C-alpha positions in Angstrom: -35.9 20.6 -10.6 -38.1 18.3 -8.5 -40.4 17.9 -11.6 -37.4 16.8 -13.7 -36.3 14.3 -11.0 -39.8 12.9 -10.8 -39.9 12.4 -14.6 -36.5 10.8 -14.5 -37.5 8.3 -11.8 -40.7 7.4 -13.7 -38.7 7.0 -17.0 -36.2 4.7 -15.2 -39.0 2.6 -13.7 -40.5 2.2 -17.1 -37.2 0.8 -18.5 -36.3 -1.1 -15.3 -34.9 -4.2 -17.1 -32.3 -2.5 -19.3 -31.6 0.0 -16.5 -31.1 -2.8 -14.0 -28.6 -4.5 -16.2 -26.7 -1.2 -16.7 -26.6 -0.6 -12.9 -25.2 -4.1 -12.3 -22.5 -3.5 -14.9 -21.5 -0.2 -13.3 -21.7 -1.8 -9.8 -19.3 -4.7 -10.9 -16.9 -2.1 -12.3 -17.0 0.0 -9.2 -16.6 -3.1 -6.9 -13.5 -4.2 -9.0 -11.9 -0.7 -8.9 -12.4 -0.4 -5.1 -11.5 -4.0 -4.5 -8.1 -3.6 -6.2 -7.5 -0.4 -4.3 -8.5 -2.0 -1.0 -6.4 -5.1 -1.6 -3.4 -2.9 -2.5 -3.7 -0.8 0.7 -4.4 -3.8 3.0 -1.5 -5.7 1.5 0.8 -2.7 2.2 -0.5 -2.2 5.7 -0.1 -5.9 6.4 3.5 -6.0 5.2 4.3 -2.8 7.1 2.8 -4.1 10.3 4.6 -7.5 10.1 7.6 -6.4 12.1 8.3 -3.4 14.3 10.9 -2.6 16.9 13.6 -4.5 15.1 16.4 -2.2 14.0 18.3 -4.6 11.7 17.9 -8.0 10.0 21.1 -9.8 9.4 21.7 -12.6 6.9 24.2 -14.0 4.4 25.3 -11.7 1.6 22.3 -11.3 -0.8 19.9 -8.6 -2.0 18.1 -6.6 0.7 14.7 -7.5 -0.6 15.5 -11.2 -0.8 16.8 -11.2 2.8 13.6 -9.4 4.0 11.3 -11.8 2.2 12.8 -15.1 3.5 13.7 -13.9 7.0 10.5 -12.0 7.9 7.8 -13.0 5.4 9.0 -16.6 4.9 8.9 -16.3 1.1 11.7 -17.9 -0.8 14.9 -19.4 0.6 18.3 -18.2 1.8 21.3 -18.4 -0.5 23.5 -19.3 2.4 23.6 -19.5 6.2 25.3 -17.3 8.8 27.9 -19.0 11.0 27.3 -19.2 14.7 30.6 -17.4 15.3 29.3 -14.4 13.4 26.1 -14.4 15.4 28.0 -14.4 18.6 30.3 -11.6 17.3 27.2 -9.4 16.5 25.5 -10.2 19.8 28.7 -9.1 21.6 28.8 -5.7 19.9 28.3 -2.9 22.5 25.5 -1.2 20.6 23.4 -4.4 20.4 20.7 -4.8 23.0 19.3 -8.1 21.9 19.7 -10.6 19.1 17.3 -13.4 18.0 18.7 -16.0 15.7 16.3 -17.7 13.1 16.9 -21.0 11.5 14.7 -22.0 8.5 14.6 -25.0 6.2 12.0 -27.4 7.6 8.3 -27.4 7.3 5.1 -29.1 8.4 2.3 -29.8 5.9 3.3 -26.7 3.9 4.0 -24.4 6.8 7.4 -23.0 7.7 9.2 -24.2 10.8 11.2 -21.5 12.6 14.0 -22.5 14.8 14.8 -19.8 17.3 15.2 -18.9 21.0 12.6 -17.8 23.6 13.9 -14.3 22.9 11.7 -14.4 19.8 8.6 -14.2 22.0 10.1 -11.5 24.1 11.4 -9.2 21.4 9.4 -9.8 18.2 6.9 -6.9 17.7 4.3 -6.3 15.1 2.0 -3.4 14.2 2.3 -0.7 16.8 5.0 -2.5 18.7 2.6 -5.2 19.9 4.1 -8.4 21.4 3.0 -11.9 20.5 0.4 -13.3 22.9 -0.3 -16.9 23.8 -3.9 -18.1 23.2 -3.0 -21.4 25.0 0.0 -22.9 26.7 3.5 -21.5 26.9 6.7 -21.1 25.0 9.1 -24.0 24.4 11.7 -24.7 27.0 14.7 -22.5 27.1 17.9 -24.6 27.1 16.0 -27.7 28.4 17.7 -30.2 30.6 15.3 -33.0 29.7 15.1 -34.6 26.3 11.4 -34.0 26.2 11.9 -30.2 26.4 14.0 -30.3 23.2 11.1 -31.5 21.2 8.5 -28.8 22.0 6.7 -26.7 19.4 4.6 -23.6 19.5 2.0 -23.2 16.8 0.9 -20.1 15.0 -2.9 -19.4 15.2 -3.7 -20.4 11.6 -1.7 -23.7 11.8 -3.6 -24.7 14.9 -6.9 -23.7 13.4 -6.3 -25.3 10.0 -5.3 -28.7 11.3 -7.2 -28.7 14.6 -4.1 -29.2 16.7 -4.4 -29.1 20.5 -2.0 -28.9 23.4 -0.1 -32.1 24.1 -0.6 -33.4 20.5 2.5 -34.8 18.7 3.4 -33.7 15.2 6.1 -34.6 12.8 8.3 -32.1 11.0 9.5 -32.5 7.4 12.9 -31.6 5.9 12.6 -29.0 3.2 9.9 -26.4 2.5 8.2 -27.9 -0.6 5.8 -30.2 1.2 2.2 -29.0 1.2 -0.6 -30.9 2.7 -0.4 -34.2 1.0 2.4 -32.8 -1.3 5.9 -34.1 -1.9 8.4 -33.8 0.9 12.1 -34.6 0.9 11.9 -36.6 4.2 9.9 -36.7 7.4 11.6 -36.6 10.8 9.1 -39.1 12.1 11.5 -40.7 14.5 11.6 -37.4 16.5 8.0 -36.0 16.9 7.4 -32.7 18.6 4.8 -32.0 21.3 2.6 -28.9 21.1 3.1 -26.9 24.2 1.7 -23.5 23.1 -0.6 -21.9 20.6 -0.2 -18.2 19.7 -3.1 -15.7 19.4 -3.7 -14.4 15.9 -1.4 -11.5 15.0 -2.0 -11.0 11.3 1.6 -11.7 10.5 3.5 -14.6 8.9 4.0 -16.0 12.4 0.3 -17.1 12.3 1.3 -19.6 9.6 4.5 -20.9 11.2 5.7 -23.4 13.8 8.3 -22.3 16.3 10.8 -24.7 17.9 14.1 -24.3 19.7 17.4 -24.2 17.9 18.3 -27.3 19.9 15.3 -29.0 18.4 16.4 -28.2 14.9 19.8 -29.6 15.6 18.4 -32.7 17.3 16.3 -33.8 14.3 19.3 -33.4 12.0 21.8 -35.1 14.4 22.0 -38.2 12.1 22.0 -36.1 8.9 24.9 -34.8 6.9 25.0 -32.6 3.9 21.2 -32.2 4.0 20.5 -35.9 3.8 20.1 -38.8 6.3 23.3 -40.7 6.9 22.7 -44.2 5.6 22.6 -46.9 8.3 22.7 -44.3 11.1 19.6 -43.6 13.2 19.9 -41.9 16.5 16.9 -42.2 18.8 15.3 -39.2 20.3 16.2 -40.2 23.9 19.9 -40.2 23.0 20.2 -36.7 21.4 21.2 -35.1 24.7 24.5 -36.9 24.5 25.5 -34.7 21.5 26.4 -31.1 21.2 23.2 -29.3 20.1 24.6 -25.9 19.6 23.9 -24.8 16.0 26.8 -24.4 13.7 24.9 -21.8 11.6 21.5 -20.1 11.3 19.6 -18.5 8.5 19.3 -15.0 9.8 19.0 -12.9 12.9 16.8 -10.0 14.2 18.8 -7.4 16.0 17.7 -4.6 18.4 20.0 -1.8 19.4 20.3 0.3 22.6 20.0 3.4 20.5 18.6 3.8 17.0 21.1 6.6 16.3 23.7 3.9 16.0 21.9 1.9 13.4 23.8 3.0 10.4 27.2 2.6 12.1 26.3 -0.9 13.2 25.0 -1.7 9.7 28.3 -0.7 8.2 30.3 -2.7 10.7 28.2 -5.9 10.0 28.4 -5.4 6.2 32.1 -5.0 6.5 32.6 -8.0 8.7 35.9 -9.5 7.6 35.4 -13.1 8.5 32.1 -13.6 6.6 30.1 -11.9 3.9 27.0 -10.6 5.6 24.2 -8.2 4.8 22.4 -6.1 7.4 19.2 -4.3 6.4 16.8 -1.8 7.9 13.4 -3.5 7.6 11.4 -0.3 7.0 13.8 1.1 4.3 13.9 -2.3 2.5 10.1 -2.5 2.6 9.9 0.8 0.8 12.3 -0.6 -1.8 10.0 -3.6 -2.2 7.0 -1.4 -2.8 9.1 0.4 -5.4 9.6 -2.8 -7.3 5.9 -3.8 -7.2 4.6 -0.3 -7.8 4.4 -0.9 -11.6 2.2 -3.9 -11.1 -0.1 -2.0 -8.7 -0.5 0.8 -11.3 -1.2 -1.7 -14.0 -4.0 -3.3 -11.8 -5.5 0.1 -11.2 -5.3 1.0 -14.9 -7.2 -2.3 -15.8 -9.8 -1.5 -13.1 -10.2 2.0 -14.5 -10.7 0.6 -18.0 -13.4 -1.7 -16.6 -15.2 1.3 -15.1 -14.9 3.2 -18.4 -16.5 0.2 -20.2 -19.3 0.2 -17.6 -20.0 3.9 -18.1 -19.8 3.5 -21.8 -22.5 0.8 -21.6 -24.6 3.1 -19.5 -24.3 5.8 -22.1 -25.1 3.3 -24.9 -28.3 2.3 -23.1 -29.5 5.9 -22.6 -28.6 6.8 -26.2 -30.4 3.7 -27.6 -33.5 4.6 -25.6 -33.7 8.0 -27.2 -35.1 6.6 -30.4 -38.0 5.2 -28.4 -38.4 8.4 -26.4 -38.4 10.9 -29.3 -42.2 11.3 -29.1 -42.0 11.5 -25.3 -39.4 14.3 -25.4 -41.4 16.1 -28.1 -44.5 16.0 -26.0 -42.6 17.5 -23.1 -41.4 20.3 -25.4 -45.0 20.9 -26.6 -46.1 21.1 -23.0 -43.6 23.9 -22.3 -40.4 22.1 -21.3 -37.4 24.1 -22.3 -34.3 22.5 -24.0 -32.4 23.0 -20.8 -35.0 20.9 -18.9 -34.8 18.2 -21.4 -31.0 18.3 -21.0 -31.4 18.1 -17.2 -33.8 15.1 -17.6 -31.3 13.0 -19.5 -28.3 14.1 -17.4 -30.1 13.4 -14.2 -31.1 9.9 -15.4 -27.5 9.0 -16.2 -26.2 10.4 -12.8 -28.9 8.4 -10.9 -27.8 5.3 -12.7 -24.2 5.9 -11.8 -25.2 6.6 -8.1 -27.2 3.4 -8.0 -24.2 1.5 -9.5 -21.8 3.0 -7.0 -24.1 2.1 -4.1 -24.6 -1.4 -5.3 -20.9 -1.7 -6.0 -20.1 -0.8 -2.4 -22.6 -3.4 -1.2 -20.9 -6.0 -3.4 -17.5 -5.0 -2.2 -18.4 -5.3 1.5 -20.3 -8.5 0.9 -17.4 -10.1 -1.0 -14.9 -8.8 1.6 -16.9 -10.3 4.5 -17.1 -13.6 2.7 -13.5 -13.8 1.5 -11.8 -12.3 4.6 -11.5 -15.6 6.5 -10.2 -17.5 3.5 -7.6 -14.8 2.6 -6.5 -14.6 6.2 -6.1 -18.4 6.6 -4.4 -19.1 3.3 -2.6 -15.9 2.4 -2.3 -14.0 5.6 -4.0 -11.0 4.1 -6.2 -9.1 6.6 -9.1 -7.2 4.8 -10.5 -4.1 6.4 -14.3 -3.8 6.4 -14.4 -0.2 7.7 -15.8 2.9 6.1 -14.2 3.9 2.7 -10.9 5.7 3.1 -10.1 9.1 1.7 -8.5 7.5 -1.4 -11.5 5.4 -2.0 -13.8 8.4 -1.7 -11.7 10.1 -4.3 -12.0 7.2 -6.7 -15.8 7.2 -6.2 -15.9 10.9 -6.8 -13.9 10.3 -10.0 -16.4 7.7 -11.1 -19.3 10.0 -10.4 -17.5 12.8 -12.3 -16.9 10.6 -15.2 -20.5 9.5 -15.3 -21.6 13.2 -15.3 -19.3 13.8 -18.2 -20.6 10.7 -20.0 -24.2 11.9 -19.4 -23.5 14.9 -21.6 -23.6 12.7 -24.7 -27.2 11.6 -24.6 -28.3 14.9 -22.9 -26.8 17.0 -25.7 -28.3 14.8 -28.3 -31.8 15.1 -26.7 -31.2 18.9 -26.5 -30.7 19.1 -30.3 -34.0 17.2 -31.1 -36.4 19.7 -32.4 -40.1 19.7 -31.7 -41.0 19.1 -35.4 -38.5 16.2 -35.7 -40.0 14.6 -32.6 -43.6 14.9 -33.7 -43.0 13.7 -37.3 -44.0 10.1 -38.2 -41.2 8.0 -39.5 -41.9 5.0 -41.7 
């Protein structure tokens, strides 16, 4: 077998240009296949690790997936708000250990602003129940007595890094969530700037791309607004907002933790049946599985397209090997004349195809890791997707084994054709 491998290597070296192009085609196909699989798995892992330790998410009556997307992942907008009376009612339930209200609707240069309480930093967990950490500074003031404490903001890691914000810097929030950097905004709250008092460490969650302020701060910047628009002719200065009642009338959603998880379904039924207001309480984990069920078809379609690209790459490899048989008829005939058996000729062609596939797989892995390392910072900063650069997973190894198996099957085509060449046919002169 070593003689066959040596001949295969010499034959490949003699046709290095066409062989190199074939290897590149197979490598690109393998990199695409594994890239789609890795993106799919990393996206699932990132979504699953966004929130943990929260038993229920409560919002206005809507679909469970929609509620999860806008309250946890900051995608989309709420259909309605939840009254503060309902929030107090849920917080007072004996099974409830803690409740963190969330108010959405404002932004800063394309990033969501989250109005909440200091309980968010205490109770929000991600991954394996990991708490949020401060890279610099502290949380905003809890029920501040001074006006300056109302206008304090904590930045997610990506917001601070993207715009170069530092502690003590003042920033202006915008009404609405359509305004990207330099994009259209409904209105700026430039009369009430916020001071950066804390910067969170990177967590790999949507919190990295958000700004957190107190609920009092959200109320303060809208104190001279009504019906979602500024009141004409009325402008209340920041130093005078303490004279007004800054308790929110409503919030967007709430994260709820229970004393015992055994009561989660009972509390969920009680909230969903709340008589004073139409509410929806969801289990984050169960709703996330429902979300994956909705996008599962798209995932399978992407994998199918990647598999077709791999098939095209392998077909090109077979085409190159078959096309080279016409040039190698005399070479194969000489091998037969020197005593090579048809089985050895078969092994020669099959081993060449397998070696091309192995080289393509190795190069494809190198391309995948190189592209992942280059794109990981950009994907993390702009889309919050954390790419893993570790050793291939069991699922990826199975895909590689499938590619190698398919290449072995494809190698049978040129190998069988070479096997059928006779010595006389190979030695004859064609004109």
